[in-house]
N, C-alpha and C positions, 0 to 999 in steps of 0.2 A: 509802242507796238512794233513787232517785227513784221516782216513781209507776209507771214502766214497768219497774222492776227488781225481780226476785224471787229468792228462794233456790231455790224449786222451781216448775217449770211442769209441769202435767199436760195433755197433749193428748188429748182424748177424754172426753166426759161420760157414757159408759155406766156400767153397774153396777160395772165394774172400776175405772174412773177415779174414780168416786164413793167406792168403798170405800177407795181409797188416800187420798183427801182426808180421809175420816173418821179414818183411823189417824194420818196426819200431824198433823192438827189437835189430836187428843185425847191423843196419846201421844209427841209429840216437842216439842222447843223451837224448831222452825222457825217463824219469825215472819211470813214473807211468801210466800204461795202463790197462784198463778193457775191456774184451770182453764179451758181453752179448748175451746169446743164450737161446731162449725159450724152446729148446729141452734139453734132458738129456745128450747130448754129441755133439761133433763136427760133422758137415756135415751129418745130418740125413734127410734133406729135398731134395732140388734139386741136391745137390752134392752127395747124397747117390748113391751107386753103381747101384741100381735098377731104379733110377729116371732120368737117362740121357743116351745119346747114346755112352758114354764111349770113345769118340773120341777126340784126340788132333788135332784140325783143323789148317792147315797151309794156305789153300787157293789154293793149287795146283790142286786138283781134285774136289773142290766144285764149280760147274759151275755157281752158282749164285753170285760168288765173281768177282768183277771187278779187274783189275790189281792193281789199287790203293789200294783197300781194302785188296787184297792178300798181298801186301807189308807190310801193317800195321799188319795184323794178323800173318804173318810169323815172324815178329820181336818179337811179343809178345809170340807166341807159342815156338819160339826158346829159350826163357828164361826158360820156363817150361821144355822143352826137356833137356836143359843143366843142370837144377836142378836135373832132374831124373837121368841123366847119372853120375852125381857126387855124389848125395846123396843116390841113390838106386842101388848100384852095383849088388845086387842079384835079381833085378827085382821083388820085392814084391809089387810094386805099379803099374807097367805097364808091358805090353808085346809088343814086336816089331813085326809087320807083314808088308808084302807088301800091297799096296793098288792100286786100279785102278777105273776109271770111264768108263763105256761102252757107246759107240756111235753106235746105230743101225740105218741102213737106212740113212735117211736124216740128222740124228744127227752126222754122220761122218764128214761132212764138218765143223760143229760147233767145233768139237774137233780138227780137223786139224788146223783151224784158231787159236784156243785157244793155241795149242801147240807152234805155231810160236810166239805168243805174250808172252807166259809165260816161255819159255825154258831158257831165260837168268836169270830170277829171280829164277827159280828152275832147276839148272843144272842136277839134277838126273832124271828129268822127261823124259819119253820115250814114243814113239808112237808105239803101238804093233799092228801087224796084227793078223789074225785069228789063225794061227798056234802057234804064240807066246803066245796068250791068253790061248790057250788050254794047253800049257806046264805049265803055272802058275796056271790056274784055270780050270781043266778038266771038272768039272760039269757045268761050264758056257756054254760050247759048246755041252755037251751031249744032244741029241735030238733036238738041234737047227737046223732048216732047212738049208740045204747046200747052198741054193741060198740067204740066208739072209746075207747081208753084215754087217760086224761088225769090229770095231777097238776099241782101248782102250788107254787112257792116264794112264801111270803106273809109280810108284816109289817104291823103297824099304823103303822109309822113312814114315812108317805108325806106329803110336803109339796108342794103346788102353790103357786107363788110368782109374784106380780106383780113382776117384776124392775124395772119402771119405778118403782113405788112404793117398792121397796127402795132403789133408787138415790137417790130423793128424800129418803128417811129418812136415808141416810148424809150427804147434803149438809146437811140441816136440823140434824143433830146436830153436824156439823163447825162450822157457823156459830154454835153456842152458845158456842164458845170465843172470847170477846171479846178475848183477849190476842193472837190471831193475826189478821193481815190476810189475808182471803181474797177475791180478786176472781174473780167468775164472769163470764167473757167469752163471752156467747152470740152467735149469728149472726156468729161470727168464724172465718174459715178461715185456717189457717196455709199460707202460700204457699212459704216457704223457711226452712230452718234452716241456720245457718252458725256457725262458731266464730271469734271474734275476741278477742284480748287475754285469753285464758284464760276467756272466758265465751261462752255461746251467745246468738246473736241470732236472734229469730224474727220474720220479716216476715209480718204479717197483712194482711187486706184494708184496714185503716185506721191501723195503727201499727207501730212496731218495739218489740219487747219483749226484754229481756235476762234471763238466768237463769243461776245457777251450775250447776244440774243440771236434767235433763229426763226426764220419764216419758212415753213415747208409748203410750197405751192406746186406739188408734183402730182396733182390729179389723184387717180386711184392709188398711186404709190404712197400718198400722204398718210393713209391709214396704216400701211405697213410700217412706216417710220414711227408713227404714234404708238403702235403696239410694242415696238422694240424698246420703248421707253416707259411702258406700263400705262399708256393712255388709250382710251377708246376701246377697252376690252369688251364692252357691251355692244360693239358694232361689228357688222360684217358688210360685205358688198355684194350686190347683184349687178354684175357688169353687163350692160346692155349695149350691143353694137348696132350702129345704124349704117344702112347702105342706101344707095341712090340709083335711079335710072335717068338716063339722058333722053331728051326728045328735041325735035326742032323748035323753032321760035313760035310756040303756041301762045305765049303770054306776054303782055306788056308790063306786068308787075307781079307782085306776089299774090298768090291765091291760096287761101287756107280752107280746110274743111273743119266742121265742128268736132271738137274733141269728144271722144267716147268717155262716158262717165266711168269712174273708178280706175281709169288707166292713167299712170303718171307719165306715159310716153307721148311724144308729140304726134298729133294727127298728121296724116299725109298732106303735104302741100306742094305747090309748084313755085319755083323761083327762076327768073332769068339769072344766068351766071353773072357773078360780080364783075368780071372783065370782058364778058362776051354775051351780049343780049340775044345773039342768034341761037343760043343753046338754052333750053329749059331743063332744070334739074328737079325731079320729082322724088319725094321721100320725106323723112327717112323711114326705112323699115326699122324694126327693132327686134333683135334676137339676143337671147341670153348666151353669153360665152364665158367659160371659166378662164378669163384672161384679164390682166390689168391694162394691157396695151394691144390695140388691134394690129394684126399681122406680125406680132412679135411673140412667137410661141414659147420663148424662154420665160415669158411672164405668167405662164400657166402655173408653174411651181409657186411663184410669188403670190398668185391669186389664192391658192389654197393655204399659204402661210398667213395671208390676210384674213380670209374667211374663217379659217380653222375648220377642223373636222369634228368639232365637239357635237354632242347630242343636241345642245341648245341651238347651234347653228343649223344643223340638219333639219330639226323640227321647224325652225323659222322659215327656211327655204320651202319646206314641204307645205306649210300653211299658206304662204303667199302664192305659190304656184298651183295649189289645189283649188284656188278660186276659179270657177268655171270661165268667167270673163277674161281673167288674166291668162289662164292656161290656153284658151282658144286663140287669143290674140298672139301670144308668143309662139305657139305651134305654127300658126299660119305665117307669121313673119319669118320664121326659120326657113320655110319652104320658098319664100320669095327670092332667096339667093340661089336656088337650084337652077341649073340650065334648063331651058325649054319650058318646063312646067312653072317655074318661078315667074317668068314674064307673063304667062297666060293667066296666072292668078292676080298678079300685081296690076294688070291693065284694068281690072275691075275697080281698083281704087283710083287710078288715074282718070277713068271715065266719069267719075263723080265730078271731076273738075272740067275735063275736056271730053264730052260725049263722042266726038268724032274720031278719037284716037284709035290708031290701028296697031297691031302687033309689030309691024315693020317700022313704026315710029319710035319704038322704045329700044334702048341699048343699055345693058347693065353697065354701070359705072365701075369698072374693075379698078380696085385699088383705092376707091373712095370710101369714106366713112371711118369713124373713130369709135371709142368706147366711152360711154357715160356711166360713171359709177352711181348706182342707186343705193343709198345707205339703208341697211336693215338694222333695226333696233332689236337685239336679241332678247331683251327683257319683255318687250311688247309683241314680239314676233310680227312686226309690221314694217312697211316701207316708210321712211321719213322723207317727205317731199322737200325739194329745194336744195339749196346749198347747205353743206355741213361744215362746221368749224369746231375744232377742239383746241382749247387753250390750256397750256400747261405752265410750268415754271419757266418764264422767260422764253417760251417757245409756242408757236402757233402752227396748227396743221389745217390747211384748207383743202377740203374735198369738194370739188365744185362741178356738179352736174349742171345741165342747162337751167337757168341762163347765166352761168358763171362768166362767160366772155362779155356778155352785155352789161354786166354790173362790175366789171373788173376794176374800174376807177373808184366805185363806191366801196368795194372790198378793200382796195388800197387805202382809202381814206380811213376806214375803220381799223385796219391792221396797223397803219402808221401810228394812229393814236395809241394803240396798245403797246407797240414796240417802243415808242418814246417814253411811255410810262414805265416799261420794263427797265429802260436805260437809266432813268432817274434824274437826279439833280444835274443841271447844266445843259440838258438836252431840251430842245424846243421844236414844235411843229407849227408852221405858219398856216394853220387850218383855214382861216378866213381868207387868206390870200389865194389859196388853192381854189376855194369855192368861188371867189370873185373872178378869177381868171377863166373859169369854165361856166360862168353863168351869163355870158353875153347873149343878147337877144338877136340871134342870127337867123331865125327861121325864115325871114324874107329874102335872104341872100340867094337861095337856090330854089328852083322849082323842079318837080319830077321830070325826068327825061320824056320827051315827046316820042 
């Protein structure tokens, strides 16, 4: 192989691409890997600290998760948790808090039913009454009407994660394997992918690279690459941008509200900042933007290239957005970002968690928030929930809305298995060693911050 030739090329240096690099370097015999990132460093887009809700999702208090989905998400998130417990003993990447989801009024029955269904999968899950909620989160009960009935599902197992630092940790650990050549190509944009003589050719801004197999882990851009090669033609994207508001230290841990039925978007919740518990972050809001990347207006053209302007795409968007519940939700969330009026509307959501909150307590988190691509199936004219993956001829495209970061190592496990299969005879993946290394029983090593 020459210097521009690789066995595996990873396009996208977010936390998912970095996790795959870590697994390939440490648990396979692949010798030449390139990671291509259009930004100047690792994890500066959706994996950046400001661009996501900094939550390691398990499915215990996320009320939009079914039991089946929670089982899968818990398995994936547990790999990340165990990586953090073994590789980050000084908690530079994460902070551990308790977390709860509040059930007010008729929502109580929903949480009681959920508790019975989920308590076996999550043995640490508890059902808290009013007095117990007050002991954990005093501000949640302050100024709340005495006659308002409230319960909560609660667990100590809450992790707030700096996914930018997690991605950098994956890369640093990958580079420790000196037997593998790893080239990190930053400030490099892939302009075209093509197949020639049994290999892939990638034309970048300054060179042409060849590779036996390719992993595209470029978020919303992954579908754009897929369509350029004839894959995923029956998909479009509904790009949903999330924003946040800051407040003083109202919370000791994560506090969620019950998910609204039929909505694929996260319910409003409050979290202490991962590196500064004196700041509470509330959100995310969710507004639809015709962009593949937040705050990058050049991606508007790319969005329409991805979505297409076909009649089928336009009819699909119209059908989804004409649903009264979805339309009302998106319209209201769009206004949340407006000066003055946005905060006055958003405070109603925050007051569900902190009844004593005042307008002067909230500050719009300018520059925070990323884009989560919700996949639209043009054949069914419906949203497809969860992560989306398209597998082609020796190439994989990952389009990962939430909880993609939480399950990044599980995705890496699945993708490594496929990539090694693509490479064929002579290549191996030490899958069991990977699982053994991240299955330590470390739950008792740390307790939630007091």
